[in-house]
C-alpha positions in Angstrom: 3.0 35.5 9.8 3.8 32.1 11.2 2.5 31.1 14.6 5.1 31.1 17.3 5.0 28.4 19.9 6.3 29.6 23.2 7.9 27.3 25.7 6.6 27.3 29.3 8.8 29.4 31.5 9.9 26.3 33.5 11.3 24.8 30.2 13.2 28.0 29.4 14.7 28.1 32.9 15.7 24.4 32.7 17.4 25.0 29.3 19.1 28.1 30.7 20.5 26.2 33.7 21.6 23.3 31.5 23.4 25.7 29.1 25.1 27.5 32.0 26.3 24.2 33.4 27.6 23.2 30.0 29.5 26.5 29.6 31.1 26.1 33.1 32.2 22.5 32.3 33.7 23.8 29.1 35.6 26.5 30.9 37.0 24.0 33.4 38.2 21.7 30.5 39.8 24.6 28.6 41.5 25.9 31.7 43.5 22.7 32.2 44.5 22.1 28.6 47.7 23.5 27.2 47.4 26.6 25.0 48.2 24.6 21.8 45.4 22.2 22.6 43.0 25.0 23.2 44.0 26.5 19.8 43.3 23.2 18.1 39.9 22.9 19.7 39.0 26.5 19.0 39.9 26.2 15.3 37.9 23.0 15.0 34.9 24.8 16.7 35.1 27.8 14.4 35.6 25.9 11.1 33.8 22.6 11.8 36.9 20.6 10.9 40.7 20.8 11.1 43.7 19.2 9.5 47.3 18.8 10.6 48.3 21.2 7.8 45.9 23.9 9.0 47.5 23.8 12.5 51.0 23.8 11.2 50.3 27.0 9.2 48.3 28.6 12.0 50.7 27.8 14.9 54.1 27.2 13.4 54.4 24.1 15.6 56.2 21.1 14.3 54.3 18.2 12.8 55.6 15.8 15.5 54.4 18.2 18.3 51.0 18.5 16.8 50.7 14.8 16.2 51.1 14.3 20.0 48.6 17.0 20.8 46.0 15.5 18.3 46.6 12.0 19.8 46.0 13.2 23.3 42.9 15.2 22.3 41.5 12.1 20.5 42.2 9.9 23.6 40.5 12.4 25.9 37.4 12.6 23.6 37.9 16.2 22.5 38.3 15.4 18.8 37.1 12.7 16.4 39.3 11.5 13.6 38.0 11.1 10.0 39.9 9.5 7.2 43.5 8.3 7.0 46.8 9.5 5.6 46.9 12.8 3.9 43.1 13.0 3.8 42.8 12.9 7.6 40.7 15.6 9.2 39.4 16.1 12.7 36.2 17.5 14.2 34.5 18.0 17.5 32.5 15.0 18.7 
């Protein structure tokens, strides 16, 4: 058996409050975003990365519509762009 180091209860409570605050902030952000933007972020969260092609297949939205959504999500800091051209992919910051 490996020894287990327990955190003091105050540390656990602090972490719990911090996580709860983070979850509430995330709910607020997601509530004001359009559904397509939420789908993009959710897919990036679930898969670690996302491409334009992934979202075209997943949503059926046009490339131009998705370009605009990706651009806005990048500007707002919800996504980070990696690569250029056909090799471009996006991830959460």
